[in-house]
KEGU-358495 format. One record per atom (N, C-alpha, C): x, y, z; residue in one letter. Coordinates in steps of 0.05 Angstrom, whole numbers, padded with zeros to 5 digits, always signed. Example, Ala and Ser with C-alpha at 12.3 -4.5 7.8 and 13.67 -1.06 7.14 Angstrom:
+00264-00114+00156a/+00246-00090+00156a/+00264-00066+00156a/+00257-00045+00142s/+00273-00021+00143s/+00258+00001+00157s/
//
This chain:
-01278+01393-01891x/-01295+01402-01866x/-01280+01400-01845x/-01279+01416-01823x/-01265+01415-01798x/-01279+01400-01778x/-01267+01381-01763x/-01280+01363-01743x/-01287+01382-01718x/-01307+01373-01707x/-01317+01379-01679x/-01296+01371-01659x/-01296+01387-01636x/-01279+01382-01614x/-01283+01352-01604x/-01310+01341-01604x/-01317+01315-01598x/-01303+01293-01614x/-01304+01299-01641x/-01294+01281-01664x/-01262+01276-01660x/-01249+01304-01655x/-01223+01303-01651x/-01214+01289-01626x/-01228+01290-01604x/-01223+01276-01577x/-01229+01248-01581x/-01248+01237-01599x/-01255+01209-01604x/-01228+01199-01620x/-01219+01214-01639x/-01195+01202-01656x/-01171+01200-01636x/-01168+01220-01618x/-01146+01216-01603x/-01148+01191-01587x/-01172+01186-01575x/-01179+01165-01559x/-01173+01137-01573x/-01183+01136-01597x/-01176+01115-01619x/-01153+01104-01621x/-01132+01129-01629x/-01108+01123-01632x/-01091+01114-01608x/-01099+01124-01585x/-01086+01112-01561x/-01096+01084-01554x/-01123+01079-01563x/-01131+01051-01559x/-01118+01033-01576x/-01110+01039-01604x/-01093+01023-01615x/-01068+01019-01608x/-01054+01039-01595x/-01028+01037-01587x/-01024+01020-01565x/-01048+01022-01547x/-01049+01004-01525x/-01052+00973-01531x/-01067+00968-01547x/-01071+00941-01560x/-01047+00928-01573x/-01028+00946-01586x/-01006+00937-01594x/-00986+00932-01572x/-00986+00948-01552x/-00969+00944-01531x/-00978+00919-01516x/-01004+00915-01510x/-01012+00890-01499x/-01004+00862-01511x/-01006+00865-01540x/-00997+00841-01552x/-00966+00834-01552x/-00954+00860-01551x/-00925+00859-01550x/-00912+00849-01523x/-00930+00857-01503x/-00927+00849-01474x/-00929+00817-01472x/-00954+00807-01485x/-00957+00778-01482x/-00937+00764-01499x/-00930+00774-01520x/-00906+00757-01535x/-00880+00759-01516x/-00875+00779-01503x/-00853+00783-01481x/-00856+00762-01462x/-00879+00759-01452x/-00883+00740-01426x/-00875+00713-01432x/-00881+00703-01461x/-00871+00677-01467x/-00839+00675-01470x/-00827+00694-01468x/-00798+00690-01469x/-00787+00693-01437x/-00802+00696-01420x/-00796+00698-01391x/-00801+00675-01375x/-00782+00663-01366x/-00782+00636-01352x/-00798+00641-01325x/-00794+00665-01309x/-00805+00668-01285x/-00832+00676-01291x/-00844+00690-01310x/-00872+00697-01315x/-00884+00673-01324x/-00877+00655-01339x/-00886+00632-01347x/-00889+00608-01323x/-00867+00605-01306x/-00867+00589-01284x/-00890+00597-01264x/-00892+00623-01259x/-00911+00635-01243x/-00943+00634-01252x/-00942+00637-01281x/-00967+00634-01289x/-00979+00602-01289x/-00956+00582-01292x/-00962+00559-01291x/-00972+00550-01262x/-00960+00559-01242x/-00968+00553-01213x/-00996+00566-01209x/-00999+00590-01214x/-01027+00602-01211x/-01047+00589-01222x/-01044+00579-01248x/-01064+00566-01260x/-01071+00537-01247x/-01049+00523-01244x/-01053+00501-01228x/-01073+00499-01203x/-01061+00520-01185x/-01078+00525-01162x/-01102+00534-01164x/-01111+00554-01187x/-01141+00560-01194x/-01154+00536-01202x/-01146+00518-01218x/-01155+00493-01225x/-01162+00476-01199x/-01146+00475-01180x/-01152+00457-01159x/-01173+00474-01142x/-01172+00497-01141x/-01193+00512-01125x/-01221+00508-01138x/-01222+00507-01164x/-01246+00506-01177x/-01259+00474-01177x/-01239+00455-01180x/-01248+00426-01177x/-01246+00415-01151x/-01242+00430-01130x/-01239+00421-01102x/-01260+00402-01096x/-01285+00409-01100x/-01308+00389-01088x/-01307+00366-01105x/-01295+00361-01127x/-01297+00336-01142x/-01274+00319-01142x/-01251+00332-01132x/-01226+00317-01128x/-01217+00306-01098x/-01231+00322-01078x/-01221+00313-01052x/-01235+00287-01048x/-01216+00271-01034x/-01226+00245-01027x/-01248+00244-01000x/-01245+00267-00987x/-01261+00266-00961x/-01274+00295-00958x/-01296+00295-00942x/-01308+00324-00937x/-01290+00332-00917x/-01281+00364-00926x/-01262+00377-00912x/-01271+00384-00882x/-01295+00379-00877x/-01308+00384-00848x/-01312+00357-00832x/-01313+00336-00845x/-01321+00310-00834x/-01297+00300-00814x/-01307+00297-00789x/-01290+00286-00767x/-01292+00256-00764x/-01266+00247-00761x/-01263+00214-00753x/-01244+00210-00733x/-01255+00211-00706x/-01238+00210-00685x/-01224+00183-00682x/-01231+00165-00695x/-01219+00138-00695x/-01191+00138-00711x/-01186+00161-00731x/-01165+00163-00745x/-01153+00190-00740x/-01152+00202-00715x/-01143+00224-00706x/-01107+00221-00710x/-01099+00247-00718x/-01068+00251-00714x/-01057+00226-00730x/-01065+00221-00751x/-01049+00197-00768x/-01030+00212-00784x/-01006+00201-00787x/-00987+00213-00804x/-00998+00204-00838x/-00982+00219-00853x/-00987+00211-00882x/-00986+00184-00890x/-01006+00175-00902x/-01007+00149-00910x/-01022+00143-00938x/-01025+00120-00944x/-01046+00117-00968x/-01072+00122-00963x/-01082+00123-00943x/-01113+00129-00936x/-01114+00162-00933x/-01098+00173-00919x/-01098+00199-00916x/-01071+00214-00925x/-01069+00223-00949x/-01042+00227-00963x/-01026+00251-00949x/-01040+00269-00935x/-01028+00291-00919x/-01031+00288-00892x/-01043+00261-00883x/-01049+00261-00852x/-01073+00267-00847x/-01079+00267-00820x/-01104+00275-00808x/-01098+00293-00784x/-01117+00311-00777x/-01112+00331-00753x/-01123+00318-00728x/-01123+00338-00702x/-01134+00328-00682x/-01162+00314-00680x/-01178+00325-00699x/-01206+00316-00701x/-01211+00296-00723x/-01189+00286-00737x/-01191+00262-00754x/-01197+00272-00782x/-01199+00299-00787x/-01206+00309-00813x/-01179+00305-00832x/-01185+00296-00855x/-01161+00294-00876x/-01153+00322-00886x/-01126+00324-00878x/-01113+00354-00885x/-01111+00354-00915x/-01108+00334-00931x/-01105+00336-00957x/-01135+00351-00973x/-01155+00342-00962x/-01181+00352-00972x/-01181+00380-00960x/-01169+00389-00936x/-01172+00414-00924x/-01155+00432-00939x/-01129+00424-00946x/-01114+00441-00960x/-01121+00450-00988x/-01138+00428-01002x/-01147+00438-01032x/-01172+00460-01029x/-01189+00454-01007x/-01208+00469-01002x/-01200+00496-00992x/-01178+00498-00978x/-01168+00525-00967x/-01159+00543-00994x/-01156+00530-01019x/-01146+00546-01039x/-01173+00560-01050x/-01195+00552-01043x/-01221+00565-01050x/-01225+00589-01034x/-01211+00594-01013x/-01213+00615-00993x/-01190+00634-00997x/-01169+00624-00997x/-01144+00643-00994x/-01137+00655-01023x/-01142+00642-01044x/-01134+00652-01071x/-01153+00677-01076x/-01183+00669-01075x/-01200+00693-01080x/-01202+00710-01062x/-01192+00707-01035x/-01186+00728-01021x/-01166+00751-01024x/-01145+00738-01034x/-01122+00753-01044x/-01129+00770-01070x/-01140+00757-01088x/-01147+00770-01114x/-01167+00795-01106x/-01187+00785-01089x/-01209+00807-01085x/-01198+00831-01070x/-01183+00823-01050x/-01170+00846-01032x/-01152+00866-01049x/-01136+00856-01069x/-01117+00870-01085x/-01136+00887-01105x/-01159+00871-01113x/-01171+00887-01136x/-01187+00910-01120x/-01198+00906-01101x/-01209+00933-01087x/-01193+00953-01081x/-01168+00943-01070x/-01145+00963-01060x/-01136+00979-01084x/-01130+00963-01107x/-01123+00978-01128x/-01144+01000-01142x/-01170+00988-01143x/-01188+01006-01153x/-01191+01036-01133x/-01192+01030-01108x/-01196+01052-01091x/-01169+01067-01093x/-01144+01057-01092x/-01119+01074-01098x/-01120+01086-01123x/-01128+01073-01145x/-01128+01087-01173x/-01146+01113-01174x/-01170+01107-01163x/-01190+01132-01161x/-01181+01153-01145x/-01168+01148-01122x/-01164+01166-01100x/-01131+01179-01111x/-01116+01163-01119x/-01089+01173-01128x/-01091+01188-01156x/-01106+01179-01171x/-01108+01189-01200x/-01124+01217-01197x/-01144+01219-01182x/-01159+01245-01183x/-01140+01264-01169x/-01127+01256-01146x/-01109+01272-01133x/-01085+01284-01152x/-01071+01267-01166x/-01051+01275-01182x/-01062+01294-01204x/-01084+01287-01216x/-01092+01304-01233x/-01102+01332-01224x/-01115+01334-01199x/-01125+01363-01192x/-01104+01376-01182x/-01087+01362-01167x/-01061+01379-01156x/-01070+01400-01129x/-01055+01413-01125x/-01059+01435-01105x/-01065+01423-01077x/-01084+01438-01065x/-01088+01431-01034x/-01103+01403-01033x/-01114+01398-01051x/-01131+01371-01050x/-01110+01350-01051x/-01090+01353-01067x/-01070+01332-01072x/-01056+01330-01047x/-01045+01351-01034x/-01032+01354-01011x/-01043+01339-00987x/-01069+01346-00986x/-01086+01329-00962x/-01092+01299-00964x/-01095+01291-00991x/-01096+01262-00998x/-01072+01247-00995x/-01049+01260-01002x/-01025+01248-00996x/-01013+01246-00968x/-01022+01268-00954x/-01014+01264-00924x/-01032+01240-00912x/-01059+01241-00918x/-01071+01216-00909x/-01061+01190-00914x/-01049+01189-00940x/-01039+01162-00948x/-01013+01157-00934x/-00999+01182-00926x/-00973+01178-00909x/-00978+01170-00881x/-01000+01175-00871x/-01009+01166-00845x/-01009+01134-00844x/-01024+01123-00864x/-01027+01093-00868x/-00999+01081-00872x/-00984+01095-00890x/-00959+01082-00897x/-00940+01085-00873x/-00946+01101-00856x/-00928+01099-00833x/-00924+01080-00816x/-00943+01060-00817x/-00946+01037-00800x/-00937+01010-00815x/-00922+00990-00804x/-00919+00966-00816x/-00950+00951-00824x/-00949+00941-00846x/-00971+00933-00859x/-00987+00908-00841x/-00971+00891-00829x/-00985+00872-00815x/-00994+00882-00786x/-00980+00902-00775x/-00984+00913-00750x/-01013+00932-00755x/-01013+00943-00774x/-01037+00961-00779x/-01059+00943-00781x/-01060+00922-00800x/-01079+00906-00806x/-01090+00890-00781x/-01069+00881-00764x/-01079+00871-00737x/-01095+00889-00720x/-01085+00918-00717x/-01102+00935-00704x/-01128+00942-00711x/-01133+00945-00740x/-01159+00947-00751x/-01176+00923-00747x/-01164+00900-00752x/-01183+00878-00746x/-01188+00875-00717x/-01171+00880-00699x/-01178+00878-00673x/-01196+00897-00664x/-01199+00920-00677x/-01221+00940-00672x/-01246+00932-00683x/-01246+00921-00703x/-01272+00916-00715x/-01279+00887-00710x/-01266+00871-00699x/-01271+00844-00689x/-01262+00825-00707x/-01253+00800-00693x/-01244+00775-00711x/-01264+00767-00732x/-01254+00762-00753x/-01271+00747-00777x/-01258+00754-00802x/-01264+00737-00822x/-01253+00738-00850x/-01261+00763-00864x/-01283+00775-00862x/-01291+00798-00875x/-01278+00823-00864x/-01275+00823-00837x/-01262+00842-00824x/-01235+00845-00831x/-01221+00820-00831x/-01192+00816-00842x/-01187+00830-00869x/-01204+00824-00888x/-01208+00831-00915x/-01207+00863-00916x/-01228+00873-00901x/-01231+00903-00900x/-01203+00915-00889x/-01191+00905-00870x/-01165+00915-00857x/-01144+00916-00877x/-01143+00892-00894x/-01122+00892-00913x/-01123+00909-00934x/-01150+00917-00945x/-01157+00937-00963x/-01145+00959-00956x/-01152+00970-00928x/-01142+00996-00915x/-01115+01000-00915x/-01100+00973-00913x/-01072+00976-00908x/-01060+00976-00942x/-01073+00967-00961x/-01056+00966-00983x/-01065+00990-01004x/-01085+01004-01002x/-01098+01026-01022x/-01076+01048-01020x/-01062+01057-01000x/-01046+01080-00999x/-01021+01075-01021x/-01013+01052-01022x/-00989+01046-01040x/-00995+01049-01069x/-01023+01042-01076x/-01031+01043-01104x/-01039+01071-01110x/-01051+01088-01090x/-01053+01115-01092x/-01025+01127-01100x/-01005+01124-01085x/-00978+01135-01090x/-00968+01128-01119x/-00971+01105-01127x/-00959+01094-01153x/-00971+01108-01173x/-01002+01108-01173x/-01018+01118-01196x/-01014+01149-01197x/-01013+01165-01173x/-01007+01189-01175x/-00980+01199-01188x/-00961+01186-01182x/-00936+01188-01198x/-00941+01186-01228x/-00951+01166-01238x/-00957+01161-01267x/-00975+01185-01277x/-00995+01194-01264x/-01012+01215-01270x/-00998+01240-01273x/-00983+01245-01254x/-00968+01273-01259x/-00952+01272-01284x/-00936+01248-01290x/-00925+01247-01317x/-00939+01249-01341x/-00963+01231-01338x/-00978+01228-01363x/-00991+01256-01372x/-01004+01270-01349x/-01020+01294-01354x/-01005+01314-01369x/-00981+01315-01371x/-00965+01334-01385x/-00959+01328-01417x/-00967+01303-01423x/-00960+01294-01448x/-00977+01309-01471x/-00966+01310-01494x/-00979+01322-01516x/-01007+01317-01522x/-01012+01293-01522x/-01043+01285-01531x/-01060+01293-01506x/-01052+01296-01481x/-01067+01307-01458x/-01075+01339-01464x/-01053+01355-01473x/-01055+01378-01480x/-01073+01382-01504x/-01072+01365-01522x/-01092+01366-01548x/-01117+01362-01541x/-01125+01343-01521x/-01153+01337-01512x/-01164+01364-01496x/-01146+01376-01480x/-01154+01399-01467x/-01160+01424-01489x/-01142+01423-01508x/-01147+01447-01529x/-01172+01442-01543x/-01182+01420-01549x/-01208+01415-01559x/-01231+01416-01543x/-01227+01422-01515x/-01247+01426-01501x/-01260+01402-01487x/-01245+01379-01485x/-01251+01354-01472x/-01258+01360-01442x/-01276+01350-01429x/-01282+01358-01400x/-01258+01342-01382x/-01255+01350-01360x/-01233+01337-01344x/-01237+01309-01339x/-01263+01301-01332x/-01268+01275-01324x/-01265+01254-01352x/-01268+01268-01373x/-01265+01252-01398x/-01237+01247-01404x/-01221+01270-01400x/-01193+01266-01402x/-01180+01246-01381x/-01192+01248-01359x/-01179+01228-01336x/-01185+01200-01342x/-01211+01194-01353x/-01218+01167-01353x/-01213+01155-01381x/-01210+01173-01399x/-01204+01162-01424x/-01178+01162-01439x/-01163+01180-01427x/-01132+01189-01434x/-01110+01184-01408x/-01116+01191-01390x/-01100+01189-01364x/-01093+01162-01353x/-01120+01152-01343x/-01117+01128-01330x/-01110+01104-01347x/-01121+01102-01371x/-01113+01082-01391x/-01082+01078-01397x/-01070+01101-01394x/-01040+01105-01397x/-01022+01104-01374x/-01037+01096-01352x/-01021+01096-01330x/-01018+01071-01313x/-01032+01051-01321x/-01038+01025-01310x/-01018+01007-01307x/-00991+01010-01322x/-00974+00986-01325x/-00959+00983-01296x/-00951+01003-01284x/-00937+00997-01254x/-00957+00986-01236x/-00983+00994-01239x/-01003+00984-01221x/-01010+00954-01227x/-01008+00946-01251x/-01013+00919-01257x/-00992+00902-01246x/-00965+00911-01251x/-00944+00893-01240x/-00943+00895-01208x/-00952+00916-01196x/-00948+00916-01164x/-00980+00896-01156x/-01000+00900-01170x/-01020+00883-01162x/-01014+00851-01162x/-01000+00843-01185x/-00993+00816-01186x/-00975+00808-01164x/-00957+00824-01155x/-00939+00821-01129x/-00958+00819-01105x/-00976+00838-01101x/-00992+00840-01076x/-01010+00821-01071x/-01019+00807-01092x/-01036+00786-01084x/-01022+00767-01065x/-01000+00759-01069x/-00984+00739-01052x/-00980+00754-01026x/-00976+00778-01022x/-00972+00791-00997x/-00999+00791-00982x/-01022+00798-00997x/-01046+00794-00985x/-01055+00767-00975x/-01050+00748-00985x/-01054+00721-00977x/-01036+00716-00951x/-01010+00726-00949x/-00995+00723-00929x/-01009+00736-00902x/-01013+00764-00909x/-01026+00779-00885x/-01051+00768-00873x/-01070+00756-00890x/-01093+00742-00886x/-01084+00718-00868x/-01067+00706-00878x/-01059+00679-00860x/-01046+00686-00839x/-01032+00711-00837x/-01021+00719-00808x/-01046+00728-00791x/-01059+00740-00798x/-01086+00747-00782x/-01101+00723-00771x/-01103+00706-00790x/-01115+00679-00779x/-01101+00663-00761x/-01073+00665-00762x/-01055+00652-00747x/-01057+00659-00716x/-01062+00686-00719x/-01064+00698-00684x/-01094+00698-00677x/-01115+00686-00693x/-01141+00686-00686x/-01159+00706-00692x/-01147+00727-00709x/-01162+00749-00719x/-01175+00744-00746x/-01171+00723-00762x/-01182+00721-00786x/-01203+00700-00786x/-01201+00684-00806x/-01220+00659-00810x/-01223+00641-00785x/-01243+00638-00773x/-01246+00623-00749x/-01251+00591-00754x/-01238+00574-00737x/-01245+00546-00744x/-01274+00539-00745x/-01282+00519-00761x/-01266+00500-00773x/-01259+00506-00805x/-01263+00539-00812x/-01253+00543-00840x/-01227+00533-00848x/-01224+00520-00869x/-01198+00508-00879x/-01184+00531-00891x/-01179+00555-00879x/-01160+00572-00887x/-01132+00568-00879x/-01111+00571-00896x/-01086+00562-00892x/-01073+00567-00867x/-01078+00597-00861x/-01066+00608-00841x/-01078+00597-00813x/-01107+00592-00813x/-01118+00575-00791x/-01109+00550-00786x/-01102+00536-00808x/-01094+00507-00805x/-01065+00506-00796x/-01050+00526-00803x/-01019+00528-00792x/-01023+00533-00763x/-01040+00551-00756x/-01042+00560-00726x/-01049+00537-00710x/-01068+00519-00723x/-01079+00493-00704x/-01055+00473-00702x/-01036+00476-00719x/-01015+00454-00715x/-00992+00467-00703x/-00989+00490-00693x/-00964+00498-00681x/-00958+00491-00656x/-00975+00478-00641x/-00972+00466-00616x/-00970+00435-00615x/-00967+00428-00642x/-00964+00395-00643x/-00943+00390-00660x/-00917+00396-00651x/-00894+00393-00662x/-00887+00363-00671x/-00895+00346-00657x/-00891+00317-00666x/-00908+00309-00686x/-00932+00322-00690x/-00951+00319-00715x/-00943+00340-00734x/-00921+00338-00750x/-00912+00358-00765x/-00927+00362-00788x/-00943+00343-00802x/-00957+00347-00822x/-00982+00364-00819x/-00991+00369-00797x/-01017+00391-00793x/-01009+00416-00804x/-00987+00426-00797x/-00979+00453-00806x/-00959+00453-00832x/-00949+00433-00835x/-00928+00435-00857x/-00942+00435-00883x/-00962+00420-00892x/-00979+00418-00915x/-00991+00448-00921x/-01009+00457-00906x/-01017+00482-00912x/-00997+00502-00916x/-00976+00500-00900x/-00952+00523-00904x/-00941+00519-00931x/-00936+00497-00942x/-00926+00489-00966x/-00945+00500-00988x/-00972+00494-00985x/-00989+00509-01007x/-00988+00539-01004x/-00989+00549-00982x/-00987+00577-00984x/-00959+00586-00996x/-00937+00572-00992x/-00913+00580-01003x/-00914+00578-01030x/-00924+00556-01045x/-00923+00559-01072x/-00938+00576-01086x/-00964+00583-01074x/-00980+00605-01085x/-00967+00634-01085x/-00955+00637-01066x/-00941+00663-01059x/-00919+00665-01078x/-00903+00643-01084x/-00883+00640-01101x/-00892+00648-01129x/-00915+00633-01136x/-00927+00635-01164x/-00931+00666-01173x/-00947+00680-01153x/-00951+00708-01158x/-00925+00724-01157x/-00907+00717-01145x/-00880+00735-01141x/-00868+00729-01167x/-00864+00704-01175x/-00850+00697-01204x/-00866+00713-01225x/-00890+00714-01224x/-00908+00728-01246x/-00904+00762-01242x/-00905+00770-01218x/-00896+00798-01219x/-00871+00806-01223x/-00850+00787-01218x/-00820+00795-01223x/-00818+00793-01253x/-00831+00775-01266x/-00827+00771-01297x/-00841+00793-01309x/-00867+00802-01299x/-00881+00828-01315x/-00863+00851-01306x/-00852+00855-01283x/-00838+00878-01283x/-00812+00878-01299x/-00799+00858-01304x/-00777+00857-01320x/-00783+00863-01348x/-00805+00849-01358x/-00814+00854-01388x/-00826+00882-01394x/-00841+00894-01374x/-00857+00919-01378x/-00836+00946-01373x/-00820+00938-01355x/-00799+00965-01351x/-00782+00970-01374x/-00787+00994-01384x/-00772+00998-01406x/-00739+01002-01406x/-00735+01009-01379x/-00703+01015-01375x/-00690+00986-01371x/-00704+00965-01360x/-00694+00938-01359x/-00694+00926-01383x/-00715+00929-01406x/-00714+00919-01427x/-00692+00928-01447x/-00686+00959-01445x/-00669+00969-01462x/-00640+00961-01451x/-00637+00955-01426x/-00609+00946-01417x/-00604+00919-01427x/-00628+00900-01425x/-00621+00872-01432x/-00620+00870-01466x/-00634+00891-01477x/-00631+00890-01505x/-00601+00899-01517x/
//
């Protein structure tokens, strides 16, 4: 008995799903062989654990002021010292992880989703629609990321939410470009032609066959961009366009310590926290790129 077009399309999808599962398990095994990926994963997990447990492991309230102990250098009472209002910097740095890390992850997640939808549809449809969408993306890509984020945030008004929106606007075109290139290659594959031949609608082909086979470079880019998003958000906060005081966002904390060079600890420890988190995501992204890039893997093999 001959199969219906829907059954054939379902068989194609299941075969692709099994192939993706095999590739995923293979990638997980390869990650364990990458020192960079493992180091980045360890750093990220440590900071995520700190962010989750911050209310339970900080010795002081991150907003509590104690003017009798203001501007104290690192000591046994205040491990990272205290700021000009006597607030414990160690507690504020740990609480800062609860702002900076979720901010970076959420911004990149939103940017990638928007970019995947816009770029994927643009690449699959092609024609005039593709040209218009890509020219719009080029307009955003023509400006340096931080400068464009500053301009958007200044226009919307200072604040953490506006800063996050500005970063999303800055980042989505790069994901649209990446996914478009993947879709242009994937949509010419034999299994896509087979799905078209059995009468599968375009939206079904796009969602079940094209997108799931185009995500690898987007996944690698997202792991790298989380660190970049944290830095952009910190830069906006540093110039007063991001999180306002007394929010313990790392960029805001560095900004508060920039005029107190004698009290080096005020800006140093938040800066080091930001450095380690960004390094963790960069290590993870570099490791994933090396592991998932078939040309690099073939060359190393």
